[in-house]
N, C-alpha and C positions, 0 to 999 in steps of 0.2 A: 331178945329179939331186935334190939340196938346193935349187937355184935354181928346177927344174922345182915343186916339191911347193909350193912357196911361191907360184909364180905361178898355181898351181890355186886355193888357197884363196883368193888375191884375186879371181881370178875369179867362186867361188861368193859370195864377200860380194857383189861386186857385181852381180850376179844376183838374189841376193835382195833387194837393197836397191832395185833398179829395181821388181821383183816387188811389193813392201810398200808404193814410191808409187804404182803404179796403180794395186792395191786400193783405197787409202785415198782416191782420187780418185774411183774406180768409186763406190765407199759414200758420199762424199761429195754426187755427181752424183745418186744415187738419193734419199737421204734430202733434197735439195732440191727436186728433182722433186715428191717425194709431199708435201712438207710447202705447198708453192707450190698443189698439188691441192686437198689437204686444207682451205686456207685460203679457197681460191677460193670452195670449193664452201658452205662454210660461208658466207659472206657473201652469197651469191647466194639462199639459203637461207632468209637473217634480213633479206633485202629491201634488201642494201646492193650492188645492182648498181653503182653508181657509181665503185666502189671498183675499185682494180687489185693484183694481187699481182706481186711481181719479187723472185726469189731471187738471193743472195750468198751461195754456200758454205752456210752453215748459219741464216745471217740471211734471216729474210723482210720485205720493203720493201711497204709499204703507201703506194698513190698515189692520185691523183683527188682530187676537189671534193665536201666532204659538202655538203648543205644548210641544216645546223644544226650546232651544237657538240654536241649530244645525240646525233646521229647519227653523227658521227666519233667520240666516247667508246664509242658503241655496237660500231662495227667494231673498234678496237682491243680491245676487250673479248673477240669473237666470236674475234678471230684467236689471242688468247691462251688460248682455250679448245680450240685443235688443237695448237699448240706452245708450247715455254715463253715466259714473257711476255718475258723478257731478250732473245731472238729477235726479236722485233718491232720493227721501225724506222720511225715515223712518218712521213711525207712528204707527208702530207693536206694540204689546205687548206679553209677553210670560204666559203660560198658571204658574198659582200658583203651585211652586214644592210642596207645601204641599199635594196638592192633586195627586199627581203624587206616583204610587203604591211604596212600596219598591224594591229593587233587589231583585232576587231569592241567597239565599246564596249557594252554588255550590261547592265542592273541587272534583278534580283530582287526583289521587294520584299513581304512577307509583313506581313497585319496581322490580328491576333486579339485576344481578350481580356487574351493575353498581352503584349503589347507590338506592335513594330513590328521586323522585321528587314530588312537590306539587304545584299547580296550581290552582287559584279562588278566592272567594271571601267570606268570615267567619266574623260573627257578631263580635261587638266590644268587646262581653262578654265573647269571647272564650280566654282561658287562653293560651296565646300564650309559655309562657314559659313552660308549663306542655307537650304542643304537641313539640312544637320543641325538649325536654328530653326525650319522648316516640319515637319519631321517630329518633333519634340519638339511643337510644338504638339499636330499630328493625336493623337498617343500619350496626350494629356493626363494625362501623370504615370505611365504606366507604360513599363517598360524599352525602349531603345532599342538592339540590337544593328547594329551599324557594321560589314559586311566589306569596305566598298569600298576598292580600288586603284586608284590612278591611274595612268594610260600619258600620257607627254608626245609624243602623236602630232595629227597635224590633227584637228580638231573636224568632226565631219558638219555640213552646213548645219543638217537639219532636228533636229538632236539635240537644240537646245533646246526647240522646239515639242514632241516626243515627252515629253521627262522633263518639262515642265509638265504637258501635258495628264493624263499618270501620275499626279502628284500631286492634281490636280482631282479625280479619279476616286477616289484613294484617301481622299480628304476625305468622300466622299458614301457609303465602302464600308468599314465596321468590321470586315468580315469577308472578307478578300479577297487574292488572290495577282495582284500585276501585272509583267508581262513586258514589258521596254521594250528596244528598239535604235532606232539612229536612224531607219528606215523601217518599223517596227509596234511596235504597242500592244496587250498580249492580256491582256484580263482576265478572271479569272475571281473569282468573286464568289457568296455568298448571301446571299438576302433572306429576310424573316420571311413573306412571304406575296405569294401570285401578283398583288397588286395594285401592291403595293411594287415586285417585279420587272419590270412594266411601266412603270412610272414610272423606274426608274433606267435602264431598257434607251433610252427615250425621251431621257433626261438626257444620258447618255453618247452618244448619239447624234450631239447638235447639238455644233457648233464642232469638229470632228476636224481636225486640222491639215491643213494641203496637204501633201501628198506622203508622209503617215504612214499605212499601212494600222493599221485596227481591229477587233480579234475581238473579240467581247463575248460570255460565254456565263455566264450569272446561273441559279443552279438557287434553286428557292423550294419550300417544304414542300408536300406534296399537300393541298388542303381535305378535311376530314373532314365527309362527305354524311350527314346522318339525316333522312328514310328515303333511302337509296339508290334513286335514282329515275331511270326512263327512260320517256317518253310519245311513243308515235309514231301520227301522224294520216294516213289517207289518203280523203281525200274530194275532192267537185268542184273544190277547190282546187288541187291536188296532194297530191303527201307531204311531210309535215315532222317536224321533231321539236319538240316545247314543250323539253323538257327531256331530256338525255343523259347517264350516267355511265358512268363503266369503270373497271375495279380494272386492269388493263395496257393496252398498245398491241396487243396480240393482239386483244383483247376491242375494242377500239375498231374495228379491221380488220372482224371477224368482223361488227359490228354495221352498219355501213356498208355492208359486201357485201350484207348482205338488204335494207337500207334502199335501196340502187340499184338493185337487182332488183325491188323495190314501186314504183320512180319517181320516187325520191328524186335530183334532179340537184344539189342546193344543197352548199354547203361545211359539211361536220358540225362544230359545236363541241359536240363530246364532251369531256366536264371527267373528266382522271385524277384520280381522286381516292381518299380511303383510307373504309372502312366498307362494301364488298361484302359479302354476306351469303354468296356462296358463291363457290368459286374457277369456279363453271362459269357465273357471271353471263353473260358475252357470248354462252355457248351458248344461254342460255335466253331472252336477248332476242331473239336472233335468230329462234328458233322463233316468238317470239310476234308479230314481225311478219312472218315469211310467212305466218302463219294471217290475218294480216290482208289480206294480198296474196291468198290464194285466195279470201277474200272478196271481192275487189274494192273493200273498204272499210272503216272503221270505226276504231276507237280501241283501242291497248291501253295500259294503264299497269301498269307495274312497281313497286313500291316495296318494297325489301328481297324478301322470299322470295314475296309476294303480288301474282299478275299478274290484271288485271280488263281483260276483252276486252269489246267493247261492238261489236256490228254495226252496219252501218246499217240505218235504219228500211227495211223493207221486203225484208228478204234472205230468200231461200228459203231454208225450214228444214232441206231437205236439207245444200245448201250451209254453212249454221251448223253442222249436226250433223256433218259430214265434217272441217269445218278445226278446232271444239273438240275433238272425238273424238281426229283424229291428234296435234294439240297436248298434250291433255291426256296421253298414252299416252309423247309423247318427252319429255316434260320432265323434267329432272333430280329426284330423290327429294325434294331441299330446298324445291321450289318448289309454291305451289297455286295454283290455277286456277279464276275465278268468271268466266262467261261469261253477256251478255246479249240477249238478241235484243229489241229495244224494238219495241212495237206504235203503230200510229197514235192519238195522245191522239184522246178522243171530244171534238166539239165541245159546246162549252157560250158561254152569251151572259153568264156572269160577269167582269167585267174582272181580269185575272190583274196579282195587286201587283208593284210595282216600285220598287228604289232605284237612283239614279244618282250617282254621284260624277264628277266633272269639275274636272280641273284644268290650266290655261289656260298659255300660252307666261310670260305673265305672271308666275306664281305665285300666282294666287287659286284658292284650291280652293271649290267648291261642291257641298253636300249636299243633293240632294232627294229627295224618295219617301217611302215607308211606313216608319214603325217600331210597335213594339208598345204602346210605353207612352212616359211621361216621361222616366223612370230610365233606360232603352235611350237616349233621347234625347241625354241629359244626358252618359252614357259615350260613344257617338258623337263629341262633339262634341269631349270634352276627347280622346278618343283621338286624332283628327284634327289637334287641336293639337301632342299631341306628337308626333305622326309628321311633321308639315311647319313644326313651328318658328314662326320669325317669320312664316311666307305665313298672309295672311287664309283665314279660314275662316266662309264664309257658308251659316248653317243656313235650309233650305227645306223640313225635314223636316215629314211631317204626321201625328199619331198615329192608327192605327186599330185597332181589334180584329180579331180572327179571322184574323190572318196566321200562316201555316204554320209548323208546328214546325221551329226552328233558324232561324229569319229574322234572330234578331238574330247570332247568328254567321256568317252569308253575309253581312251587312252590314258588320260590323267586318273580315272577311278582304277583304270590295270596299275599305274605305278601306286597309287595309294593302296589299292589291295596287297601287293607286292610285300610294303613297308609292315604289314603284321605279322610275314612272315620271319622266321630266324634264316630260312635256305629256301630255294623253289623257284617257280615261275610262272606267270600268267601271259595266256595267250589270248590275244585279241581279235573277233572277226565281225563281219557285218550283224552276223547271226548266231554268233557263239562267244561265249566269254568261259576261261577254265582258269583255275587258281590251281595251284598244286605243290607242295611242299611241305616243311616241316615246322615246328614252332613251340616254344616255351609257355604259350598262353593257351590254358585250357578253353577258352571263350575264345579263340580266336576266330573258328568258322561260323559261331554266331556274329561275331562284330563284322565278318568281311560279308556274309549274308546281308546285314542291314547297310551296311555301306553300298551295295551293289542296287539294292531296291531304291534307298534314297536317292542313287546318282543314276541310275538308268530307267526307275519305273518297275511295278510290280513285275508285268508282264514279261521283262528283260527274261532269254533263256543264259542260265549261267550253271555250271559246276562246279562246287567247292570239293576237293580232294585234298584235307589238311589233316595231318598226323602231328597230334602231342606228342612230342620227346621227353620226358621227366628231366634229362640231362641238359636240356634248353631251359629248363624253367629256372628263373634267376630264385625262386623261391624254394623248390623242391631240390632241384639241386647244389644248394647249399655244400660245400666243400665240407669233407670230414674233419675232425680236430687234428688226425694226422696229417693230412692234404695242408691244411694250415700252416703246419709248422714245415712242411716240407717245401709251401710257396717262399715264407721268408728267408728259409734257408738259401732258396734259389735265388733271391733279390742279393743276398749277402755275402754270395759266392764270388764275385769279381769286386763290387763296389762295397766298402767299408765303411761305419761307422768309427768316427775319430773324434778325442777330447781335445781341447788344448793342454798343454805339455801342463804335469802336476794338478790337473782341475777337472773338475765333472762337468764343465762346460761344452755342450758337442758344439763343432765345428760348423759354421755356416756353409763347408762345400757339400758336408754329408746330409743336409736338411731333408734335401729329396728322397734320401734313402730313409727316413725316418718316415719320409708322405706315403712312401709304397707299403712300409711294413704298417702301417694305419691304414692305407686301404683295403690292405688285406685281413686286418682283422676284423674291422668293418664289416666284412662281407662273410664273417667265420660266426657271427652270432655270439653266445654265451659261452665261453673256454675258460676253465682254471688253468692259470697258465703261472709258471714261476721265471721270472726276468732277474738273473745269475750275474755277477760281475765277478770278476779276477783280476789279477795283475801277476806281472813277472816275478821274480827274489828279489829284486832289487830294493833297498832300502829297509826299514824298520818293517818287522811282520804287522803293528798295530798299524801303524799308518798306511800300509797296502790294505788292511780289512778294509779299515776306513774309506780310503779313497774309490776301492770297488763298491762299497753299499752307496756311497754318494753317486756314483756312476750309472749303477741300477735304479736308482732312486731319480735320476735326472732322465734315463731312459721312458720311465714310466710316468714322468710329469710330461714330459715332451708327448707321449701316446696320450693322455689325458688331454691337453691342450687343443687335439687332432679330433677330439669328441670321440675317441675312441673307450666305450664302455669299458673301464678298468679295475670295477668293485670285485670283481673274482680275481685279480692279480697278486702277485706279491713279488716285493722285491727283495734278492735277499745280496748282501756282499761276500764272498770268499775268500778276498784277496787271495794269496801264493800257492791257496789249495790246489787240488788235483790239474798239475800241469799237462800239459798236453804235448808238449814237445821241451827241449833239451834249454835250460835256464842259462847254459854258459855261453849260447852264441846269440848275437843279435835278433837272427831270423827265430830263435824258439823263443827269447823272450815276447817278441812282437807276437807269436802267434798265441802265448801264453795273456796277452793281454787282450782280454774278449769279453764280450757279454753274452749268453746263452739263451734261446726263449725253450723253455721245457712244459710240458702239459703235466699237471698234476693229477696224478692217478689216486682214487680212494686207496687207503693199505686195506691187504687183504684183511678177514676176519680171522680170529685166534685159532678157529678150527680149520680155516682154509691153509693156514700158514704150516697148522701141525701135519696135515695132510699132504703138503708140499714135501716139508721137511720127509716124513714116510718114505714119499716117493724118491726124492734125490737120494734118500741113505739108501734104497734098493739098488736102484741105478748105479749109484757108487759100487754096490757089493758086487754087483754083476758085471759093471764094465771096467770098474777103478783099479790105477796099478795096486799090484799086492806087495805090501814090504815082506821083509824075509820073514817074520813071525807069521804071515799069511793073513794078516789084516790088512784092508782096505786104508789107503790113505786118506786124511779127512782134508777137508778144504773149508775155512774160513769164509762163513760169510758177513761181509760188513756192509749190508744195504743201508741205504739212507730212513730217514722216517717216512719220507713220502715217495712212493715210487714213482719216476720218471719215466718217460718213452726215452730211448735212445736215438732217437733224431732230435738233434740239437742244429737252431741257427745261431752261427757265430757272427758276432760282430766284435773286428779288431781297435782298438786302441792305441795311439801311439807312446812311445817310449815316456815311461816318468822321469821324471829330471832327477 
């Protein structure tokens, strides 16, 4: 009995132990499965699909290849948020960094009245000292904030050209933000006037580096126009604007739509400006143009809130009354309408007085016709001299009594209108005023129209036939780079720049030549130019090379002192290399002592060079002289590193001692 009781107890204890172990295993399995599932779901939700989760008892094992170290640590953190961090085992790897694409090199440059700031990543090959020096020169003593980082990765081929272009643009733009990377430059800037805006856009568009995209957005303050004027004409010559001003883009669209309905087919040059007398300006102008269209012709002038409508001679009275009545009732309250239906002038034998002002293409001004007295004649002459500056003024006027009231004002207005042209004529009569000619100002017609309305009144009858000629525009008509070099050459053909003997000092007698070259270069805009110095063969070769370098540097310094932007220029001394004349004669040695201006052209791409060589070889095979073997003669190509134009401007220096 005693043994049976003990045996029973042992069986009970064994069964209890077995059940405890089984329960523990089941509990561990459940915890493991739930932990793995929870961690896996969290990793997927946070974008770490690359990671897998394995369970080993209470431990959670993370496996997989993370794209970056940062992704690896984020995955570990995500797993630790679901289970105890001590249970997380990291068996993950990181993608080999050699297979990761290098970062993009880019700079953001901001320049304003407070200084210059730079932020971004640049290649390790960038010359930081040179960059810092150029930025410091641009800042002109103002603070420079340099937040640039350096990356030791391969430098893109176009990075240097893009950065150089950006720095040249920064030099021209004191208030700007420039974004640079290897394949594009984005320029955002503020100009002081619309004219400066056009000039900057033209300069920036020149010499854009190959392979680099350019985006330019320059804003200019809107001009203030007073009186705020629009003048529309519909006659036998068609529909046209003498002047067009608007306060908003929506107003421009409204005005142009009304003009198009009236037969206007040209490009409207409406100026967005400040000074509109009412927010309903565009609506009022459109209504006035519609009235002209309804009468099948006429002229309407809107100056501030005054509208003057002149119907064509011979317009039916009923048509005139209907058009004027409808316009008068529809106009916004701020506007006042004055309408006129001209009558045919009476025939008279009396000669009508006339004044004519002519500006020739050569710049000569001729004034002829009638003036009321000697005082007015003197005033007209002095006024013309003031308006046309150094241009000669020829007076062929005649003093006559009994001229119409206000004749002096009309004459002076004619002279002032003529000064807005590059060449042309103005004819002034008692009841007419005609302006014809060419101009390089695209807004000349509007400017003349506002001038005549201000001087003669809104009801004045005048005709403006002015043609915009791009070649006369001082901005759009900038010379090409080749033309700039040709101009320098023409200056130096007769007058030469000379230096003191064995010196790099430019003589005082030839400073005016440098002045003329500087003025040419200022008008040429952003160019890449090489200033090359040469000597004759007398003296030691090393000394000649140094002297030629010093003289090229002296010319560059002289141009910089005359405020020529020379950041894209380079000065190189070649010594006695490349003679252009015989060094055995004094005349030849003097010709060899020279300075040349050449355009620096970009080197052709390798594939382009190969193609050119292939074509050259084919041409040589077809046209070259044949040797006795039947093979074409070969020609060695000793082209320099940088291609230059074959147009050189030579500047002679005196003989070295």
